[in-house]
LUMTIRO-643360 format. One record per residue (C-alpha): x, y, z; residue number from 1. Coordinates in steps of 0.1 Angstrom, whole numbers, plus 5000, padded with zeros to 4 digits. Example, Ala and Ser with C-alpha at 12.3 -4.5 7.8 and 13.67 -1.06 7.14 Angstrom:
<rs>
(r (5123, 4955, 5078), 1)
(r (5137, 4989, 5071), 2)
</rs>
This chain:
<rs>
(r (2035, 4552, 2954), 1)
(r (2057, 4551, 2984), 2)
(r (2084, 4577, 2989), 3)
(r (2121, 4568, 2991), 4)
(r (2120, 4576, 3028), 5)
(r (2090, 4553, 3033), 6)
(r (2108, 4525, 3014), 7)
(r (2140, 4529, 3034), 8)
(r (2119, 4528, 3066), 9)
(r (2104, 4495, 3056), 10)
(r (2138, 4481, 3046), 11)
(r (2151, 4490, 3081), 12)
(r (2122, 4473, 3097), 13)
(r (2132, 4442, 3077), 14)
(r (2168, 4446, 3089), 15)
(r (2157, 4448, 3126), 16)
(r (2134, 4417, 3122), 17)
(r (2162, 4397, 3106), 18)
(r (2187, 4408, 3133), 19)
(r (2163, 4394, 3159), 20)
(r (2159, 4362, 3140), 21)
(r (2196, 4358, 3136), 22)
(r (2203, 4369, 3172), 23)
(r (2223, 4399, 3160), 24)
(r (2223, 4426, 3186), 25)
(r (2235, 4457, 3166), 26)
(r (2219, 4466, 3133), 27)
(r (2246, 4492, 3127), 28)
(r (2277, 4470, 3126), 29)
(r (2259, 4436, 3126), 30)
(r (2280, 4426, 3156), 31)
(r (2313, 4431, 3140), 32)
(r (2319, 4458, 3166), 33)
(r (2339, 4479, 3140), 34)
(r (2333, 4507, 3115), 35)
(r (2356, 4524, 3090), 36)
(r (2359, 4562, 3085), 37)
(r (2378, 4580, 3058), 38)
(r (2406, 4603, 3071), 39)
(r (2410, 4630, 3044), 40)
(r (2442, 4645, 3059), 41)
(r (2464, 4615, 3053), 42)
(r (2441, 4597, 3028), 43)
(r (2436, 4566, 3050), 44)
(r (2407, 4547, 3065), 45)
(r (2408, 4546, 3103), 46)
(r (2389, 4519, 3122), 47)
(r (2365, 4529, 3150), 48)
(r (2345, 4509, 3175), 49)
(r (2308, 4509, 3165), 50)
(r (2291, 4542, 3173), 51)
(r (2259, 4524, 3182), 52)
(r (2270, 4495, 3204), 53)
(r (2306, 4503, 3214), 54)
(r (2309, 4540, 3219), 55)
(r (2326, 4550, 3186), 56)
(r (2362, 4555, 3199), 57)
(r (2392, 4549, 3178), 58)
(r (2404, 4513, 3178), 59)
(r (2441, 4517, 3185), 60)
(r (2447, 4480, 3180), 61)
(r (2441, 4484, 3142), 62)
(r (2465, 4505, 3122), 63)
(r (2451, 4530, 3097), 64)
(r (2449, 4515, 3062), 65)
(r (2447, 4526, 3026), 66)
(r (2419, 4501, 3022), 67)
(r (2385, 4501, 3038), 68)
(r (2378, 4464, 3029), 69)
(r (2384, 4450, 3064), 70)
(r (2368, 4416, 3071), 71)
(r (2354, 4409, 3106), 72)
(r (2332, 4380, 3120), 73)
(r (2295, 4386, 3126), 74)
(r (2292, 4380, 3163), 75)
(r (2294, 4343, 3172), 76)
(r (2291, 4331, 3136), 77)
(r (2320, 4319, 3114), 78)
(r (2309, 4341, 3085), 79)
(r (2331, 4372, 3078), 80)
(r (2318, 4404, 3062), 81)
(r (2332, 4437, 3052), 82)
(r (2327, 4462, 3080), 83)
(r (2304, 4491, 3075), 84)
(r (2313, 4527, 3069), 85)
(r (2309, 4552, 3098), 86)
(r (2284, 4572, 3078), 87)
(r (2267, 4543, 3061), 88)
(r (2231, 4542, 3072), 89)
(r (2216, 4524, 3043), 90)
(r (2196, 4492, 3048), 91)
(r (2202, 4474, 3015), 92)
(r (2237, 4459, 3021), 93)
(r (2228, 4449, 3056), 94)
(r (2196, 4432, 3044), 95)
(r (2216, 4413, 3018), 96)
(r (2241, 4401, 3044), 97)
(r (2214, 4391, 3069), 98)
(r (2195, 4371, 3044), 99)
(r (2227, 4352, 3036), 100)
(r (2232, 4347, 3073), 101)
(r (2196, 4334, 3078), 102)
(r (2202, 4308, 3050), 103)
(r (2235, 4298, 3067), 104)
(r (2217, 4294, 3101), 105)
(r (2188, 4274, 3086), 106)
(r (2212, 4250, 3069), 107)
(r (2233, 4246, 3100), 108)
(r (2202, 4240, 3122), 109)
(r (2188, 4215, 3096), 110)
(r (2221, 4195, 3097), 111)
(r (2222, 4195, 3135), 112)
(r (2186, 4183, 3136), 113)
(r (2193, 4155, 3112), 114)
(r (2222, 4144, 3134), 115)
(r (2200, 4144, 3165), 116)
(r (2173, 4124, 3148), 117)
(r (2198, 4098, 3135), 118)
(r (2214, 4095, 3169), 119)
(r (2179, 4090, 3185), 120)
(r (2170, 4063, 3160), 121)
(r (2202, 4044, 3166), 122)
(r (2198, 4048, 3204), 123)
(r (2162, 4037, 3205), 124)
(r (2167, 4007, 3182), 125)
(r (2183, 3985, 3209), 126)
(r (2166, 3952, 3198), 127)
(r (2151, 3948, 3233), 128)
(r (2117, 3933, 3240), 129)
(r (2116, 3951, 3273), 130)
(r (2101, 3986, 3276), 131)
(r (2126, 4011, 3289), 132)
(r (2116, 4045, 3303), 133)
(r (2134, 4073, 3320), 134)
(r (2118, 4082, 3353), 135)
(r (2082, 4091, 3347), 136)
(r (2069, 4124, 3361), 137)
(r (2037, 4122, 3380), 138)
(r (2019, 4152, 3395), 139)
(r (1984, 4161, 3406), 140)
(r (1966, 4194, 3405), 141)
(r (1932, 4200, 3422), 142)
(r (1909, 4229, 3428), 143)
(r (1875, 4234, 3443), 144)
(r (1854, 4261, 3426), 145)
(r (1819, 4275, 3426), 146)
(r (1824, 4288, 3390), 147)
(r (1798, 4271, 3368), 148)
(r (1820, 4274, 3337), 149)
(r (1841, 4243, 3342), 150)
(r (1859, 4246, 3309), 151)
(r (1873, 4280, 3319), 152)
(r (1885, 4266, 3353), 153)
(r (1901, 4235, 3337), 154)
(r (1918, 4259, 3311), 155)
(r (1932, 4280, 3340), 156)
(r (1947, 4249, 3356), 157)
(r (1962, 4238, 3323), 158)
(r (1978, 4273, 3319), 159)
(r (1993, 4268, 3354), 160)
(r (2008, 4235, 3342), 161)
(r (2023, 4252, 3312), 162)
(r (2039, 4278, 3334), 163)
(r (2053, 4251, 3357), 164)
(r (2069, 4233, 3328), 165)
(r (2088, 4265, 3318), 166)
(r (2124, 4266, 3329), 167)
(r (2123, 4231, 3344), 168)
(r (2122, 4208, 3314), 169)
(r (2142, 4206, 3282), 170)
(r (2110, 4209, 3262), 171)
(r (2083, 4235, 3259), 172)
(r (2045, 4232, 3257), 173)
(r (2038, 4269, 3254), 174)
(r (2023, 4265, 3219), 175)
(r (2007, 4231, 3225), 176)
(r (1969, 4230, 3221), 177)
(r (1950, 4209, 3246), 178)
(r (1915, 4201, 3235), 179)
(r (1888, 4193, 3261), 180)
(r (1851, 4202, 3266), 181)
(r (1829, 4194, 3295), 182)
(r (1791, 4194, 3291), 183)
(r (1777, 4194, 3326), 184)
(r (1749, 4168, 3324), 185)
(r (1764, 4143, 3349), 186)
(r (1777, 4146, 3384), 187)
(r (1810, 4128, 3376), 188)
(r (1829, 4137, 3345), 189)
(r (1863, 4126, 3331), 190)
(r (1884, 4132, 3300), 191)
(r (1919, 4123, 3291), 192)
(r (1940, 4145, 3268), 193)
(r (1974, 4137, 3254), 194)
(r (2001, 4152, 3233), 195)
(r (2035, 4140, 3219), 196)
(r (2063, 4166, 3219), 197)
(r (2101, 4165, 3215), 198)
(r (2128, 4176, 3238), 199)
(r (2159, 4195, 3228), 200)
(r (2176, 4162, 3218), 201)
(r (2146, 4153, 3195), 202)
(r (2136, 4126, 3219), 203)
(r (2098, 4121, 3222), 204)
(r (2080, 4130, 3254), 205)
(r (2044, 4119, 3260), 206)
(r (2021, 4141, 3280), 207)
(r (1990, 4127, 3295), 208)
(r (1964, 4146, 3315), 209)
(r (1935, 4128, 3332), 210)
(r (1909, 4155, 3340), 211)
(r (1882, 4146, 3365), 212)
(r (1853, 4168, 3375), 213)
(r (1830, 4161, 3405), 214)
(r (1800, 4183, 3397), 215)
(r (1782, 4182, 3430), 216)
(r (1768, 4217, 3425), 217)
(r (1742, 4201, 3402), 218)
(r (1733, 4174, 3427), 219)
(r (1731, 4200, 3454), 220)
(r (1703, 4217, 3435), 221)
(r (1683, 4185, 3434), 222)
(r (1687, 4174, 3470), 223)
(r (1680, 4195, 3501), 224)
(r (1704, 4180, 3526), 225)
(r (1712, 4210, 3549), 226)
(r (1746, 4216, 3533), 227)
(r (1759, 4181, 3538), 228)
(r (1767, 4179, 3500), 229)
(r (1791, 4206, 3489), 230)
(r (1779, 4231, 3464), 231)
(r (1814, 4233, 3450), 232)
(r (1828, 4216, 3420), 233)
(r (1860, 4197, 3424), 234)
(r (1885, 4195, 3395), 235)
(r (1914, 4171, 3396), 236)
(r (1941, 4168, 3369), 237)
(r (1965, 4139, 3370), 238)
(r (1996, 4148, 3350), 239)
(r (2017, 4119, 3336), 240)
(r (2049, 4127, 3316), 241)
(r (2065, 4096, 3300), 242)
(r (2100, 4095, 3286), 243)
(r (2105, 4064, 3264), 244)
(r (2141, 4052, 3259), 245)
(r (2136, 4024, 3233), 246)
(r (2113, 4013, 3205), 247)
(r (2092, 3990, 3228), 248)
(r (2085, 4019, 3251), 249)
(r (2076, 4041, 3221), 250)
(r (2051, 4014, 3209), 251)
(r (2036, 4013, 3244), 252)
(r (2031, 4051, 3245), 253)
(r (2016, 4052, 3210), 254)
(r (1992, 4024, 3220), 255)
(r (1981, 4044, 3251), 256)
(r (1975, 4075, 3230), 257)
(r (1954, 4053, 3206), 258)
(r (1935, 4037, 3235), 259)
(r (1925, 4072, 3248), 260)
(r (1904, 4078, 3217), 261)
(r (1885, 4047, 3227), 262)
(r (1883, 4059, 3263), 263)
(r (1907, 4031, 3276), 264)
(r (1931, 4044, 3302), 265)
(r (1939, 4012, 3322), 266)
(r (1976, 4011, 3311), 267)
(r (1980, 4048, 3317), 268)
(r (1966, 4044, 3352), 269)
(r (1992, 4017, 3359), 270)
(r (2019, 4044, 3354), 271)
(r (2001, 4067, 3378), 272)
(r (1999, 4040, 3405), 273)
(r (2036, 4032, 3403), 274)
</rs>
């Protein structure tokens, strides 16, 4: 059986975790910035700045009060809570408040997401038979390597692409899994991988990568040509990001994703050539 001290320690771990989830910086005052302290001499409760995040000085803008039940907002949120006592270091009440705040945030995020999705559906349903796209993003990565493990080298380039996307786009591919596997039986190899993600407005973004491998290292072992044929393997990744703006463009992108499973990329290459 766990001791009271161990249980309290676990509760505080939960408090810190929920603070991080709710973007609350101070687990002492829960970002109200204030604490109350009982003043025995005159039987009042004085208000202090938080001892953990604000230095703990007397808040001279708030008069002493017979009551300790002072409501303050939790950081940027509309929710008001009773401020904590100066010597209150228990986790229970804080945990209760943070769970309520987490529910409030989840419900708020859900409503905002529903609004974004509804707006997107209205915007995309324009009745047009013409495909409408925002400006496509075309980029090419290439590398020559003598590493015989091509899958590792391709994976390294894909990691570089993920890093390049960070901070530039209004969507993330940090947690997107790209599946590819090269079995080096041929000199020329090609695979196309694709993913559909959403930007911050819930608009779809289609990511296509045409991966080409020129495996001359294998051919070099077969033919003695005095070094005319390179022993290196050349890897090229053509990156195509498409931003559809209406339903016809969505249908086009969905069809290209479907075509890739059948190894058809003619329509996709048309975008690359533009």
